MARLUMMAR-414741 format. One line per field, with one value per residue: residue in one letter; z, x, y of N, C-alpha, C in turn. Coordinates in pm, whole numbers, padded with zeros to 5 digits. Example, Ala and Ser with C-alpha at 12.3 -4.5 7.8 and 13.67 -1.06 7.14 Angstrom:
2
pavo	(A S)
npz	(00780 00708)
npx	(01319 01285)
npy	(-00569 -00225)
capz	(00780 00714)
capx	(01230 01367)
capy	(-00450 -00106)
cpz	(00780 00787)
cpx	(01320 01290)
cpy	(-00330 00003)
END
This chain:
291
pavo	(M A K N T Q I E A Y I T Y Q K S T D K S P L T L E S Y Q S D L L Q F A T W F E S A N K V D M K L A N I T P T D A R Q Y K K Y L I N S G F K A Q T I N R R L L S L K Y F L E W G W L T K K I K Y R F P L P K T V K Q S Q S M P K W L N R N Q Q N Q L L R H V E Q N G C K R D V A I V K I L L N T G L R V S E L C N L K W S H I V L S E R K G Q L T I N A G K G C K Y R E V P L N K E A R F A F L T L D Y A L H A G S D A F V F N G Q R G V L S P R G I Q L M L K R L R T P E E L G M I S P H Q L R H T F C K N L V D A G I S L E K V A S L A G H E R L D T T K L Y C Q P S F S D L S E A V E Q I G E L D)
npz	(-07105 -07337 -07485 -07329 -07447 -07324 -07094 -07218 -07345 -07123 -07004 -07204 -07182 -06922 -06972 -07092 -06878 -06758 -06592 -06422 -06577 -06413 -06254 -06449 -06538 -06307 -06277 -06509 -06470 -06231 -06315 -06523 -06378 -06219 -06423 -06510 -06281 -06268 -06508 -06474 -06247 -06321 -06576 -06799 -07031 -06918 -06885 -06839 -06809 -06710 -06449 -06108 -05776 -05612 -05736 -05679 -05398 -05372 -05502 -05332 -05110 -05227 -05270 -05004 -04898 -05053 -04943 -04991 -04917 -04710 -04819 -05092 -05155 -05108 -05297 -05537 -05519 -05528 -05784 -05929 -05852 -05972 -06237 -06264 -06213 -06437 -06624 -06560 -06623 -06895 -06977 -06984 -06792 -06614 -06362 -06060 -05793 -05452 -05362 -05171 -04834 -04769 -04664 -04332 -04249 -04089 -03992 -04113 -03984 -04124 -04250 -04152 -04161 -03891 -03759 -03738 -03912 -04150 -04191 -04217 -04452 -04639 -04631 -04731 -04991 -05101 -05110 -05279 -05492 -05807 -05922 -05996 -05854 -05586 -05579 -05625 -05390 -05193 -05274 -05253 -04976 -04883 -04997 -05004 -05224 -05421 -05584 -05849 -05903 -05889 -06110 -06318 -06318 -06460 -06583 -06612 -06411 -06188 -05985 -05889 -05662 -05501 -05223 -05191 -05320 -05532 -05634 -05871 -05869 -06125 -06229 -06370 -06539 -06309 -06108 -05855 -05841 -05672 -05478 -05381 -05146 -05156 -04957 -04841 -04885 -05084 -05289 -05346 -05440 -05687 -05815 -05846 -06054 -06274 -06292 -06374 -06642 -06753 -06676 -06698 -06913 -07096 -07072 -06915 -06578 -06470 -06618 -06768 -06912 -07111 -07168 -07012 -06663 -06480 -06217 -06141 -06222 -06037 -05803 -05859 -05873 -05604 -05498 -05629 -05514 -05281 -04990 -04645 -04443 -04198 -04242 -04409 -04697 -04880 -04983 -05229 -05134 -04865 -04808 -04855 -04644 -04440 -04475 -04404 -04135 -04025 -04043 -03869 -03628 -03600 -03511 -03687 -03801 -03852 -04064 -04233 -04294 -04429 -04652 -04776 -04837 -05001 -04911 -04914 -04706 -04362 -04177 -04279 -04247 -03972 -03889 -03868 -03627 -03448 -03211 -03291 -03245 -03187 -03089 -02851 -02719 -02672 -02494 -02259 -02194 -02107 -01857 -01718 -01697 -01499 -01186)
npx	(-01088 -00929 -01043 -00937 -00752 -00661 -00818 -01066 -01022 -00991 -01247 -01396 -01293 -01390 -01662 -01690 -01674 -01913 -01999 -02217 -02410 -02408 -02182 -01980 -02007 -01933 -01662 -01553 -01603 -01458 -01194 -01152 -01159 -00935 -00743 -00766 -00675 -00413 -00288 -00299 -00139 00109 00172 00190 00072 -00186 -00096 -00074 00189 00312 00234 00318 00415 00430 00253 00009 00000 -00002 -00238 -00428 -00389 -00470 -00746 -00834 -00770 -00937 -01178 -01347 -01578 -01504 -01599 -01620 -01353 -01230 -01362 -01272 -00997 -01003 -01104 -00888 -00696 -00793 -00770 -00492 -00416 -00521 -00360 -00114 -00160 -00196 00047 00109 00224 00537 00598 00443 00284 00196 -00107 -00194 -00324 -00674 -00910 -01018 -01353 -01649 -01913 -02217 -02549 -02817 -03119 -03447 -03806 -04033 -04307 -04542 -04478 -04455 -04721 -04836 -04713 -04808 -05083 -05091 -04987 -05177 -05393 -05308 -05156 -05122 -05236 -05006 -04803 -04873 -04837 -04560 -04447 -04547 -04432 -04156 -04139 -04202 -04035 -03775 -03619 -03350 -03358 -03272 -03299 -03573 -03653 -03551 -03709 -03893 -04200 -04170 -04000 -04147 -04351 -04665 -04901 -05207 -05152 -04883 -04573 -04301 -04013 -03750 -03424 -03220 -02896 -02615 -02514 -02419 -02595 -02655 -02769 -03067 -03343 -03653 -03901 -04253 -04469 -04813 -04894 -04714 -04773 -05038 -04997 -04869 -05076 -05264 -05155 -05227 -05123 -05213 -05267 -05019 -04842 -04545 -04448 -04186 -04182 -04114 -04204 -04256 -04329 -04278 -04369 -04183 -04088 -03919 -03932 -03705 -03449 -03419 -03666 -03838 -03753 -03830 -04103 -04170 -04100 -04279 -04517 -04525 -04483 -04602 -04495 -04368 -04255 -04047 -03825 -03877 -03688 -03625 -03431 -03451 -03684 -03603 -03419 -03606 -03753 -03555 -03510 -03762 -03770 -03559 -03660 -03871 -03753 -03617 -03342 -03007 -02869 -03074 -03197 -02988 -02967 -03218 -03205 -02988 -02734 -02384 -02205 -02222 -02182 -02298 -02570 -02586 -02607 -02873 -02946 -02880 -03008 -03255 -03321 -03589 -03637 -03489 -03627 -03874 -03786 -03707 -03951 -04091 -03980 -04079 -04343 -04357 -04486)
npy	(-02006 -02223 -02534 -02837 -03094 -03327 -03349 -03380 -03628 -03789 -03772 -03894 -04151 -04214 -04222 -04467 -04635 -04656 -04447 -04218 -03950 -03719 -03759 -03754 -03493 -03359 -03440 -03324 -03048 -03001 -03058 -02875 -02640 -02678 -02672 -02407 -02269 -02376 -02289 -02017 -01987 -02096 -02017 -02179 -02429 -02651 -02963 -03315 -03406 -03184 -03144 -03130 -03258 -03033 -02856 -02982 -02957 -02678 -02617 -02727 -02556 -02318 -02369 -02396 -02141 -01990 -02027 -02244 -02509 -02797 -03037 -02976 -02916 -03166 -03323 -03209 -03258 -03534 -03576 -03480 -03667 -03907 -03834 -03806 -04069 -04195 -04070 -04183 -04453 -04435 -04355 -04083 -03935 -03931 -04038 -04158 -03982 -03910 -03747 -03448 -03487 -03528 -03273 -03238 -03284 -03175 -03387 -03339 -03332 -03514 -03367 -03416 -03472 -03451 -03654 -03495 -03286 -03427 -03510 -03261 -03171 -03364 -03317 -03056 -03092 -03264 -03093 -02889 -02985 -03167 -03494 -03639 -03500 -03549 -03825 -03844 -03727 -03903 -04145 -04092 -04050 -04301 -04488 -04399 -04339 -04205 -03888 -03896 -04166 -04196 -04041 -04194 -04413 -04677 -04822 -05093 -05157 -05193 -05396 -05493 -05632 -05736 -05735 -05685 -05547 -05440 -05252 -05214 -05099 -05038 -05160 -04982 -04681 -04556 -04635 -04867 -05203 -05279 -05403 -05276 -05308 -05235 -05050 -05018 -04749 -04661 -04842 -04773 -04515 -04559 -04695 -04493 -04361 -04498 -04765 -05020 -04984 -04929 -05127 -05320 -05182 -05012 -04746 -04428 -04352 -04099 -03798 -03476 -03157 -03136 -03386 -03664 -03636 -03439 -03436 -03167 -03072 -03193 -03072 -02809 -02848 -02903 -02658 -02492 -02568 -02430 -02485 -02490 -02213 -02269 -02515 -02467 -02473 -02758 -03036 -03297 -03477 -03445 -03580 -03838 -03865 -03854 -04090 -04281 -04209 -04260 -04540 -04613 -04509 -04680 -04903 -05066 -05260 -05132 -05247 -05336 -05093 -04964 -05131 -05096 -04824 -04813 -04750 -04746 -04752 -04832 -04636 -04410 -04465 -04474 -04214 -04153 -04245 -04057 -03828 -03584 -03229 -03211 -03469 -03457 -03255 -03379 -03571 -03428 -03318 -03539 -03581 -03364 -03437 -03624 -03743)
capz	(-07132 -07450 -07449 -07297 -07516 -07230 -07011 -07304 -07365 -06995 -06988 -07299 -07118 -06810 -07027 -07122 -06752 -06709 -06491 -06443 -06637 -06309 -06215 -06559 -06535 -06191 -06312 -06610 -06408 -06136 -06386 -06595 -06279 -06186 -06538 -06506 -06174 -06303 -06613 -06416 -06149 -06378 -06708 -06902 -07056 -06826 -06941 -06733 -06792 -06643 -06311 -06009 -05640 -05561 -05790 -05604 -05265 -05386 -05540 -05209 -05033 -05297 -05242 -04864 -04881 -05126 -04861 -05033 -04812 -04708 -04912 -05228 -05169 -05117 -05425 -05644 -05506 -05573 -05931 -05978 -05829 -06075 -06363 -06263 -06226 -06579 -06693 -06537 -06698 -07039 -06997 -07011 -06688 -06599 -06234 -05974 -05664 -05368 -05348 -05031 -04762 -04777 -04553 -04237 -04254 -03986 -04050 -04086 -03961 -04225 -04205 -04184 -04109 -03789 -03802 -03757 -04034 -04264 -04211 -04265 -04592 -04720 -04639 -04819 -05129 -05145 -05136 -05377 -05601 -05896 -05890 -06009 -05746 -05463 -05591 -05609 -05248 -05117 -05312 -05192 -04831 -04848 -05059 -04982 -05349 -05460 -05685 -05981 -05919 -05917 -06247 -06412 -06294 -06568 -06536 -06609 -06286 -06077 -05984 -05782 -05646 -05406 -05088 -05187 -05442 -05523 -05751 -05891 -05914 -06215 -06236 -06490 -06530 -06173 -06012 -05819 -05838 -05545 -05482 -05272 -05127 -05152 -04858 -04891 -04934 -05210 -05391 -05383 -05520 -05825 -05871 -05887 -06180 -06376 -06303 -06450 -06784 -06800 -06618 -06789 -07021 -07080 -07064 -06786 -06495 -06445 -06733 -06760 -07039 -07211 -07169 -06883 -06553 -06433 -06075 -06126 -06237 -05911 -05708 -05893 -05836 -05460 -05475 -05681 -05423 -05171 -04864 -04533 -04405 -04084 -04290 -04486 -04833 -04878 -05096 -05246 -05050 -04728 -04797 -04843 -04505 -04355 -04488 -04323 -03994 -03986 -04025 -03746 -03516 -03587 -03456 -03793 -03786 -03941 -04184 -04322 -04341 -04528 -04773 -04839 -04888 -05094 -04854 -04927 -04577 -04248 -04106 -04330 -04186 -03827 -03863 -03837 -03486 -03365 -03179 -03340 -03138 -03153 -03003 -02720 -02656 -02621 -02379 -02138 -02160 -02031 -01718 -01658 -01676 -01388 -01061)
capx	(-00981 -00959 -01068 -00818 -00770 -00638 -00938 -01170 -00990 -01018 -01393 -01438 -01259 -01480 -01793 -01688 -01676 -02052 -02022 -02342 -02389 -02375 -02042 -01897 -02015 -01855 -01521 -01513 -01603 -01346 -01066 -01140 -01125 -00793 -00664 -00767 -00583 -00277 -00232 -00281 -00030 00237 00193 00213 -00049 -00210 -00080 -00041 00335 00360 00185 00415 00361 00417 00128 -00102 -00003 -00041 -00380 -00504 -00382 -00555 -00886 -00861 -00765 -01050 -01298 -01434 -01613 -01419 -01654 -01585 -01208 -01199 -01411 -01182 -00871 -01029 -01113 -00750 -00629 -00836 -00713 -00349 -00405 -00543 -00239 -00009 -00195 -00183 00186 00118 00312 00655 00600 00326 00315 00076 -00169 -00208 -00435 -00801 -00940 -01113 -01482 -01746 -02022 -02342 -02664 -02923 -03242 -03566 -03932 -04097 -04437 -04636 -04438 -04489 -04866 -04862 -04671 -04900 -05212 -05072 -04970 -05307 -05483 -05257 -05083 -05195 -05224 -04865 -04726 -04905 -04773 -04415 -04416 -04574 -04334 -04028 -04149 -04224 -03935 -03640 -03543 -03282 -03440 -03230 -03356 -03716 -03666 -03516 -03798 -03983 -04309 -04122 -03924 -04243 -04442 -04763 -05012 -05303 -05099 -04740 -04517 -04159 -03955 -03610 -03331 -03132 -02754 -02580 -02515 -02391 -02693 -02633 -02893 -03129 -03488 -03718 -04041 -04345 -04576 -04947 -04900 -04641 -04849 -05155 -04950 -04849 -05207 -05331 -05093 -05271 -05029 -05273 -05260 -04880 -04758 -04456 -04402 -04054 -04199 -04082 -04324 -04281 -04301 -04318 -04413 -04076 -04036 -03896 -03913 -03567 -03436 -03447 -03810 -03902 -03722 -03915 -04239 -04185 -04093 -04403 -04628 -04521 -04514 -04622 -04373 -04300 -04180 -03932 -03816 -03862 -03612 -03645 -03338 -03503 -03784 -03524 -03374 -03722 -03779 -03455 -03535 -03884 -03733 -03480 -03751 -03959 -03675 -03559 -03196 -02931 -02835 -03191 -03215 -02883 -03001 -03333 -03167 -02877 -02612 -02267 -02137 -02313 -02162 -02399 -02698 -02580 -02643 -03016 -02964 -02854 -03134 -03276 -03363 -03726 -03626 -03441 -03736 -03971 -03726 -03714 -04092 -04133 -03939 -04172 -04475 -04352 -04547)
capy	(-02103 -02311 -02673 -02915 -03222 -03438 -03361 -03437 -03770 -03856 -03782 -03997 -04280 -04238 -04258 -04610 -04711 -04655 -04345 -04145 -03817 -03622 -03782 -03706 -03346 -03316 -03458 -03225 -02917 -02995 -03057 -02749 -02538 -02699 -02626 -02261 -02229 -02419 -02204 -01884 -01990 -02139 -01954 -02282 -02508 -02761 -03097 -03410 -03412 -03062 -03137 -03177 -03264 -02895 -02803 -03041 -02895 -02538 -02613 -02749 -02431 -02220 -02401 -02364 -01995 -01931 -02044 -02353 -02605 -02916 -03136 -02934 -02933 -03309 -03374 -03163 -03332 -03670 -03570 -03466 -03796 -04001 -03784 -03840 -04215 -04224 -04024 -04283 -04574 -04408 -04313 -03939 -03880 -04016 -04108 -04135 -03918 -03900 -03615 -03407 -03548 -03455 -03182 -03296 -03216 -03215 -03465 -03268 -03418 -03504 -03300 -03493 -03419 -03535 -03705 -03384 -03215 -03514 -03500 -03125 -03168 -03445 -03246 -02941 -03139 -03318 -02980 -02794 -03048 -03257 -03637 -03678 -03440 -03623 -03956 -03828 -03704 -04025 -04248 -04056 -04070 -04442 -04575 -04347 -04331 -04082 -03821 -03945 -04299 -04176 -03991 -04302 -04527 -04718 -04909 -05232 -05177 -05200 -05511 -05478 -05725 -05679 -05720 -05653 -05490 -05406 -05187 -05249 -04996 -05112 -05127 -04907 -04536 -04514 -04686 -05006 -05281 -05316 -05419 -05202 -05348 -05122 -05061 -04988 -04611 -04653 -04917 -04693 -04401 -04606 -04729 -04368 -04318 -04594 -04876 -05131 -04950 -04919 -05234 -05390 -05094 -04951 -04601 -04370 -04330 -03956 -03712 -03337 -03099 -03148 -03522 -03728 -03541 -03436 -03400 -03024 -03056 -03231 -02965 -02695 -02885 -02882 -02513 -02434 -02600 -02333 -02554 -02398 -02141 -02332 -02632 -02425 -02528 -02903 -03092 -03442 -03553 -03439 -03686 -03961 -03868 -03881 -04234 -04353 -04180 -04332 -04680 -04624 -04486 -04797 -05014 -05149 -05268 -05045 -05323 -05335 -04955 -04939 -05206 -05031 -04691 -04823 -04693 -04833 -04759 -04830 -04510 -04316 -04500 -04449 -04075 -04144 -04283 -03940 -03760 -03448 -03137 -03250 -03587 -03413 -03179 -03476 -03640 -03345 -03301 -03657 -03561 -03268 -03498 -03719 -03696)
cpz	(-07247 -07401 -07424 -07352 -07422 -07138 -07093 -07325 -07238 -06974 -07083 -07243 -07006 -06857 -07053 -06997 -06685 -06593 -06524 -06507 -06534 -06265 -06322 -06561 -06421 -06220 -06406 -06550 -06315 -06209 -06466 -06500 -06232 -06298 -06540 -06400 -06214 -06404 -06565 -06324 -06214 -06515 -06815 -06920 -06954 -06903 -06829 -06705 -06716 -06495 -06216 -05872 -05579 -05610 -05710 -05466 -05273 -05424 -05418 -05124 -05094 -05266 -05099 -04844 -04952 -05053 -04906 -04915 -04825 -04809 -05056 -05253 -05190 -05248 -05539 -05639 -05555 -05725 -05992 -05963 -05939 -06212 -06374 -06276 -06370 -06660 -06678 -06621 -06848 -07075 -07038 -06903 -06660 -06469 -06152 -05847 -05584 -05365 -05201 -04966 -04776 -04653 -04462 -04240 -04145 -04054 -04013 -04071 -04075 -04167 -04249 -04124 -03999 -03837 -03826 -03885 -04159 -04295 -04266 -04414 -04680 -04738 -04737 -04965 -05184 -05178 -05255 -05498 -05690 -05855 -05895 -05894 -05614 -05464 -05569 -05462 -05168 -05149 -05250 -05042 -04793 -04914 -05033 -05108 -05359 -05572 -05825 -06008 -05952 -06063 -06351 -06403 -06416 -06513 -06527 -06484 -06167 -06093 -05863 -05782 -05538 -05270 -05080 -05321 -05423 -05648 -05753 -05939 -05996 -06208 -06366 -06469 -06386 -06069 -05982 -05802 -05694 -05565 -05359 -05260 -05113 -05048 -04920 -04951 -05070 -05321 -05439 -05471 -05666 -05892 -05918 -06018 -06294 -06400 -06392 -06601 -06839 -06757 -06725 -06900 -06990 -07079 -06924 -06710 -06488 -06563 -06707 -06896 -07150 -07214 -07029 -06777 -06500 -06282 -06050 -06136 -06109 -05805 -05732 -05858 -05688 -05426 -05517 -05587 -05303 -05040 -04750 -04482 -04293 -04125 -04362 -04626 -04826 -05002 -05109 -05154 -04904 -04705 -04788 -04700 -04411 -04358 -04399 -04174 -03943 -03959 -03895 -03624 -03493 -03537 -03560 -03781 -03889 -04071 -04284 -04378 -04450 -04660 -04848 -04904 -04991 -05044 -04870 -04793 -04464 -04168 -04151 -04262 -04038 -03793 -03821 -03695 -03394 -03336 -03239 -03222 -03092 -03061 -02861 -02645 -02596 -02497 -02252 -02097 -02078 -01885 -01647 -01628 -01560 -01263 -00955)
cpx	(-01024 -00982 -00936 -00836 -00750 -00758 -01051 -01148 -01020 -01168 -01449 -01410 -01357 -01621 -01801 -01693 -01813 -02074 -02151 -02312 -02350 -02230 -01948 -01893 -01930 -01705 -01474 -01504 -01483 -01212 -01045 -01105 -00980 -00705 -00655 -00669 -00438 -00214 -00211 -00160 00106 00270 00234 00082 -00062 -00205 -00037 00109 00390 00322 00286 00349 00341 00288 00008 -00115 -00051 -00189 -00468 -00505 -00472 -00703 -00924 -00868 -00880 -01182 -01393 -01461 -01524 -01467 -01616 -01436 -01173 -01246 -01318 -01047 -00887 -01039 -00974 -00674 -00664 -00777 -00566 -00328 -00424 -00420 -00124 -00035 -00175 -00046 00199 00196 00422 00655 00476 00372 00186 00023 -00177 -00329 -00560 -00821 -01042 -01242 -01575 -01862 -02155 -02457 -02764 -03047 -03362 -03688 -03983 -04237 -04538 -04606 -04471 -04638 -04904 -04826 -04770 -05034 -05202 -05063 -05101 -05405 -05439 -05187 -05174 -05170 -05079 -04781 -04747 -04834 -04623 -04377 -04436 -04473 -04198 -04029 -04153 -04126 -03792 -03556 -03467 -03364 -03401 -03288 -03505 -03736 -03639 -03609 -03889 -04089 -04264 -04040 -04016 -04333 -04534 -04861 -05102 -05241 -04950 -04695 -04369 -04119 -03806 -03533 -03225 -02989 -02728 -02596 -02503 -02488 -02666 -02767 -02939 -03279 -03548 -03862 -04129 -04453 -04709 -04956 -04831 -04717 -04968 -05114 -04929 -04981 -05280 -05275 -05123 -05169 -05084 -05262 -05117 -04791 -04675 -04399 -04262 -04061 -04161 -04210 -04358 -04234 -04349 -04360 -04310 -04014 -04019 -03866 -03770 -03563 -03466 -03597 -03884 -03875 -03811 -04060 -04264 -04182 -04223 -04521 -04634 -04565 -04527 -04491 -04296 -04223 -04052 -03936 -03787 -03786 -03641 -03555 -03383 -03608 -03716 -03471 -03488 -03759 -03684 -03479 -03658 -03854 -03656 -03569 -03844 -03883 -03616 -03406 -03126 -02895 -02951 -03215 -03113 -02915 -03116 -03294 -03055 -02751 -02497 -02197 -02239 -02299 -02263 -02533 -02701 -02619 -02789 -03047 -02940 -02986 -03139 -03314 -03504 -03726 -03585 -03550 -03840 -03918 -03738 -03859 -04143 -04093 -04037 -04308 -04476 -04416 -04440)
cpy	(-02194 -02453 -02745 -03055 -03341 -03458 -03424 -03587 -03849 -03874 -03887 -04136 -04312 -04274 -04408 -04696 -04705 -04558 -04269 -04009 -03712 -03635 -03729 -03553 -03291 -03327 -03347 -03086 -02900 -02981 -02929 -02635 -02553 -02645 -02473 -02209 -02258 -02323 -02061 -01879 -02015 -02080 -02055 -02359 -02620 -02891 -03190 -03413 -03292 -03055 -03201 -03190 -03126 -02832 -02854 -02978 -02750 -02524 -02634 -02622 -02325 -02243 -02365 -02213 -01924 -01951 -02153 -02447 -02729 -03020 -03104 -02954 -03080 -03369 -03334 -03233 -03476 -03676 -03560 -03597 -03896 -03963 -03823 -03991 -04259 -04183 -04122 -04409 -04557 -04351 -04166 -03866 -03981 -04095 -04072 -04065 -03904 -03758 -03577 -03473 -03463 -03369 -03247 -03215 -03268 -03284 -03398 -03367 -03404 -03438 -03381 -03425 -03511 -03573 -03593 -03308 -03296 -03504 -03364 -03113 -03244 -03375 -03129 -02984 -03193 -03206 -02897 -02856 -03132 -03402 -03683 -03626 -03515 -03758 -03947 -03814 -03832 -04135 -04218 -04082 -04217 -04540 -04529 -04339 -04200 -04019 -03868 -04083 -04290 -04134 -04100 -04422 -04551 -04812 -05054 -05262 -05205 -05323 -05497 -05594 -05665 -05649 -05688 -05595 -05462 -05329 -05219 -05128 -05068 -05065 -05051 -04759 -04490 -04564 -04832 -05076 -05302 -05327 -05352 -05249 -05224 -05145 -05016 -04849 -04598 -04726 -04835 -04574 -04442 -04642 -04604 -04315 -04416 -04705 -04988 -05108 -04960 -05036 -05305 -05304 -05040 -04799 -04552 -04338 -04182 -03872 -03571 -03287 -03119 -03288 -03577 -03624 -03552 -03408 -03253 -02997 -03090 -03126 -02843 -02722 -02860 -02733 -02446 -02457 -02506 -02396 -02455 -02340 -02210 -02457 -02591 -02485 -02677 -02949 -03241 -03523 -03551 -03548 -03822 -03975 -03907 -04029 -04313 -04332 -04253 -04480 -04701 -04607 -04604 -04920 -05107 -05147 -05180 -05116 -05321 -05195 -04924 -05009 -05139 -04898 -04698 -04756 -04793 -04853 -04747 -04701 -04405 -04339 -04465 -04305 -04061 -04190 -04165 -03868 -03620 -03359 -03170 -03372 -03548 -03336 -03273 -03546 -03557 -03319 -03419 -03646 -03469 -03327 -03596 -03660 -03671)
END
């Protein structure tokens, strides 16, 4: 399909609203796929003025019948909604109309590592990874940073002293401002990366062979380490889940956990209160140990 000038203009507009590169990429991909479907179904060019409520309903049916997951369907419908709103504001469509309701989706449980698995992972990384790899795993486990936040971290965002420390997640490019205190393990991880040498610098903390380390680079690093088979494939986001679960298990309030993790909704944090299969197994074992 040829380039769509209206989609390009919309993406240019969204760039000016400080959206993250990943969000912009998602919008563009979703809208180009809608345009492909629209032109195939209607045999006319995809222009805002040509989109009708019937098109929106039929597109939703197409996504459902094609077997897309509810999360994907809802994201694509939301991308279309934002595009249409922009079309209304810029007078490219004559009237506004509601989009079909989103698809109900089951809330999947986050996957985290229990304490034994965490120790197993740390031991494996310490034996098989380089200094940088060990630091990355320990920082993710002890700060709960999103992998994109870790990659964007600069030395000037980190302040350490002998007994405390903190890092700042800066606003802009889709990241909301928050301060994260650093425990002893996290502070030591930054010290091993020569914090004293780089403190206050605007240089990025984590670099690879081709420049600043990317989220994909961290995923490949974890894959390259070949974690023990019983742990399965470890992802950076799984370490973030583990950080949140550790806090909940330690009795930290949901409000504090949400603040540390940067959750916008408390419902997201409440998922970590749900017992895992390991939690349930320990519960029934306690019954068996009674006299």
